[in-house]
N, C-alpha and C positions, 0 to 999 in steps of 0.2 A: 379417580378423576381422568377425564378423557384427555389424550395427548394434546389435541389441538387447543382445548380450553387451558390446559397447563402451559403451553407455549404462549399463547396470547397473554394470560395473566402475568407471567414472569418475564416476558420479553425475550425468550429464546427463540428466535425467529429461523425459519428455513423448513422446507419440506423435503429436502434431499435424503437419500438413503442414509448418508452419514449422520445427518442430524436426528433422523428417527432412532437410530442406534443410540445416540448419546441421550435423548430423552427417555427412552425405555430403560436405560441403565440407571439414570438419575431416579426415575420414579421406583425402581427396585430397591435402592439403597437408602432413599430419603428417610423412611420411617424407622430405620434401624439406627444404632450408635456407632456403627462401623466407621473406622477412619477413611477418608477419601482423599486420594491424590489426584489433583487436576493438572494435566499436561497439556501445553499448547503455547503457540506463539503469542507475542504480545498483542493485546486488542481482540482476541478471539471471543472474550466474555467470560473469563474464569471467575470474576467477581460476581457477575450476574448469575452464574451457574451456582455459586456458593450460597448466595441469597435464596435461590430457588430450593435448593436442598434443605436449608434451615426452615424455610416457610413451609415446607410440606412435611417436616419432622414433628415428632412429639414435643420437641423443645421449642416450638414456634412462639410460645408465649413468653419466653425468657430472652435475654440478650443474645444478639449475634455481634461479636466484637471482631473488627477487621484490623489486621495488623500487616503492614507492609515491611517484611523483615529487611528488605534491601534499602529502605529509606531511613532506618534507625541507625545512628553511629554505633560503632562496635562498643565504645566505652560505656554506652548506657543501655544497650539492649537487654541485658539481663534484668536490670532495674525496671525497665519498661514492661517485660514480660512477667516477672515474678514479683515485683514490688520491693520496697526497701524500708528499713527501720530508721527512726530518727537518729542522726549522727552517723549514719553508715558511711558516708562520704562527705566531702566539702559541699555544701549547698543543701544537704539533706536535712532541712530544718524541722521536718515533721515526717511521721510515717505514712506510707503511701501504698494503696493497693496496686497490684500489677494487673495486666490484662487477663491472665488465667483466673484470678479471683473475680474480677468484674464479670467474667463469662460463666461463672458458676451456675450450673443448671441450664446453660444454654450451649451456644456453639462458638468456637474460635476459629477464624479463617486466617491461617498464615500464609500469606501471599509471598512470592519470591523466597521460598524455604531455602532454596540452593545458596542464598547469600548469608545465611546464619553462620556465625563464627563457630569453630571447633569446640570451644569451652562451653558455649551455650547449647550446642547439640547434645551434650551429655545430659544436661538438665532437662532438655526436651524429651529425651528418651525416657527419663524416670517419670515425668508427669504423664506421658503417654501410657506407660506401663501400669502405673498404679495411682496416678492423680495426686502424687506427693511432690512438694517443692519447698525451697527455703526462700524466704525473702533475703535480699542483700543485707548483710549485716546482723542475721538472726540465726540461732541455732534450733528454733523451734520449727518443727515440721508442720506445714500448711497442707491441707487437702482441697481438691476441687473436683468437681464433677462436670467435665466438659466434653463435648463432642468436637473432634479436630478435623478440619478441612484444610489440607495444604495445596499449594499450587506452585508451579515453576514453569518457566519458559526454557529451562536448561535441560540438558540430559543428566539426570541425577546419577545414573549408573556410571557414565563417564567421570563425574566428580568422585564417585567412589573409588574408581580405578586410579584416578589422579591422587588420591589421598586427602582431598578437601572436604569430603563428606563421609560420615560414619556409615559403615555398612549395616550395623544393627538398626540405626535409626532409619535407613532407607527402607529395609524390610519392614519395619513397624509402620511407616507411612504408606508403604505400597500395598496395603491390604486390598483395596479396591482402587483401580487406576481408571480414570476416564479421560480419554484423549479427545480434545476438542479441536476439530479439523480447521485448518486455515481456510480462508474464504475462497482462495483460488482452487482448492480441491472440491468445492461444491458450488460450481459456477451457475447451476440452474437456481441457486438461491440469491444470487447477486441482484438481479433486476426487481424482484418482489420485495426484498428488503429495502433496497433503494427507493422504490416507490412509496413504501411505508414511511420511511424517514421524510420524504419529500412531502407527504400529506400531513404529518405531524408539524413540521416546520412552516408550511404554508399557513396552516390554521394559527399557529402561534405568532407569526409575523404578519398576518393578514396579507398574504402574498399570493401570486398566481404563478403556478408553474405550467408552462406551455408544452413540455415534453421534449423529446430529443430525437435527432435523426437516427436513421438505421446504423450509420457509420459510427456514431456516438455511442449507440447501444453495443455494438460490437466491441468498441474500445472499453467500455464499461465492464464487459464480460471478460475480455482477454487480458486486462491490466492485472497484474499479480497481487496487488493490494497487500503490500508488505505490512501495513498498519492494520489490516483486517477490518473487523466491524467497526472499530473505532474511527479508522480512516474513512470508510464508507459514509459513516454518520456525518463526519466533518465536512466531506465534499458535498453531501446533500444540502447541509445547512448553508454552506458557502454559495452554492448555486442559487438556492431559494433567496437568499439576502442580497448577493452581489449582482446576480444576473436575473433580477426581478422581471417577470413577464417577457423574458427573452426565450426564443426557441433554442435549445442547446444543440450545437453541431460539434464536430470533432475538435476544431480549434478552440472553442470556448471551454470544452471539457479538459482539454490537455492542460490548460493553465492551472488546474487544481490537483493534478496528479503529480505528487511530488516525489515518488519513489524512484529508484535507479536499480537496474541490474548490475551495472558496473559504471565507473566514472565516465561521464559523457554520453551515455546511452539511455535514452527514455525507457523506462521499465513498463512497457505497454504490450508486451508479448507474453503469451502463456509459456510457463516452463514445462519442458517435456519431462516425463517421469524418468527417475533414475534407476528404476528397476527393483527398488526394495519396497515391497509391500504393494506394488502397483500392478501386479499381474491380474488380468481380467479372468473371470471364471470360463470364458469360452473365446476361441479365436475370433469369432464375429464380433463379439463385444470389443476385443482389442482393436480390431480392424476399424470399428466404428469410431472409437475414441481417437485413433490415430489419424483418421481422415479429418475429424473434427478439429484437432489440433493444427494440422497442416492448413486446413481452410482458414482458420482464424489468423494464422500467421501470414498467410497470402493477402488476406484483407488488409492487414496492417502494412504489409510490404508494398501493396498497391498504392497505398496513401503516400508512403514515404517517396516511392519512385515518382509519383505524380508530382509532389512537391519539388523534388530535385530537377525533374525535367522542366518544370515550369520556370525555376530560377536560372537553369542553364540556358533555355531558350531566351529569356529576357536579357540575360547577360550577353549572350552572343549577339543578340540584336543590337544591344546599346554599343557595342564595340565594332559594329559592321559599317564599312563605308556606305553611305547613302541610305541606310536604314530600310533596305528593300526586303520586306518579309518573305518574298518568294526566294530569296537567296538562302534561307533556312531549309533544312531537311523537311520533307512534306510532313512527317509525323510530329514536327515541332511547331509548325505554323499556328495551329489553333491555341497554343500555349501563350503566344504572344497576344493573340486577340485580333479581331477584325479592324482593319485599317490602322493597325499600330496602336490600338487602344487596349490596355491591359485590364485585368479583372477589377483593378482599383479604381477604374474609370479615367485613368491618366493617359493622355495622348502622347505616345512615345515619340511622335514626330516633332513635338514642340521642344526642340533641343534646349532652349533656354531654361525651361522648367527643370530639366534634368542636369543642367550644368554642362551640356555637350555643345560642341562647335559644329557648324554645318560641314559635312564632309563631301568629297567628290562624288559624282555619280558612280554606280558600281561598274566595274570593268567586265569584259566578256568572261574573264576567269572566275569572277565571283558569281555571275549569273549561272555558269555551268555547274556550281555546287548544287543547284536545285535537284540534280539527279543523284547526288551523293547520298548514301544510306545514312540513317540516323546514327547507327553504331560508329561508322568510319568517321562521321562528323565530330562525335564526341572525342574519339581517340585523337583525331587531328588537332582539336581544340586544346587537349591537355599535352600533346607532344610526346605521347608514349606509344607503347605497343598493346597495352591492355586498358580496359575500362576501369576506372577507379571505383572504390566502394561508394555506396550512398553517403555515408557519414563523411568520408574524405572529400567527396564532390561538393557537399553542402558547405563544409568548413572552407574549402578552397574559394568557392564562389563568394561566400560572405566576407572573407578576408580581402579579396580582390575589390569587391564593391566599396568596402570601408576605406581601403587605400586610395581608390579612385577618387573618392569624395572627401578625403582627409577626416574620416570618422564621422561625417554627417550621416546620421542613421536614417533620416527621412529620405534622402536622395538614394542612399543605398538600397532601402527596401523598395523604393519605386523602381530602380533598376532591375532589381531581382524579381519584381512583379509579386511581392508579398507585402502583407501589412506590417506596420511598424510593430505591432504586438507580437506577430509571429517572429519577426526578427529578433526582438528582445527575449522571447522564449528560447530561440535557437542559440543566442549568445550565451544565455545561462546554461543551457543543456551542454554545449561544447566547452564551457569555461572560457569563453572569449571575452566576457564583459569587462 
């Protein structure tokens, strides 16, 4: 079967080099009975990969049994996997087949294998070695003929070193290992996969998706996608349903990106390689990737700085005697807007709307600040010797605006020159809500 046909048929999306390696390996091992260990983060598509392997195998006409080992309580997992006899324990009112019996002649997919208790690992090793097992409460040997596919988002070898996973079982499972790369490591696949999801959901919900801006596209690519394909699919569905017929800009997109690199920091920047397994084949390739990462980081930094600058300009203007926009540093004047009108269409000179009182006309000293540099103006505003960080500046301005208007978010957002929606997002981002 052709690779592209295979990917289309089983939903293994992506044309990156990483995905081509994965598909080639799947197609190599699928028709054999060899055990396969799928490794990858949550949401990368381990279950989809297992279904594809089974569907391409000689066992495809028989059952594929999917078992999430991490979701079964420790007290009953042995019974679930191997079955039990009547009266084996309280509540065992009749004999019952386990998953290994139901999968006889087919495939069993053991997801989250790293969460399996040690006492069950011994029994898994035996059934993997010779197909033999005992039902709970029985001394009669049962046999089954299954192909085992296991999956984990953990480092199994580290679990072996910690003593929580059997080394012999690890080697038995690790016959063929397929590593499914996270979405952030195959950035060229993000937009094509996103578009495919959007087309799917647009047809399902009879909706129209009008596309997104260049900045939103850059954010889509540079965001780390901690939830991987699953998260990308959910974001696409939410945009189609909740932003129906809307053109998607950065602000709209950011509402649906939930991940965080660390508390209080939006996870929308690419992660730099840690040096392990990230070396390029040539110095030119390394330089290209390095420049690309720096460029994407600068794009996001530019957006953040622009937001902070706008907020700072509007806040300085709102506290300035006489509301003379010329008293702002030249580089900040455009952020307040022509004739004191902000981007929200609010006239900053209408003091009553913003809860301000009419102030005296600007003094000679205030007007002289026209010639002050933007940097020194910021330093003077904060009363320190250094410019604070972007995050610290945003948090300070938001707190000051909320205090000024006794928690009135509408007035605070108007003073900062941002929408209420953006203010709510930033309150959540910084844990100020």
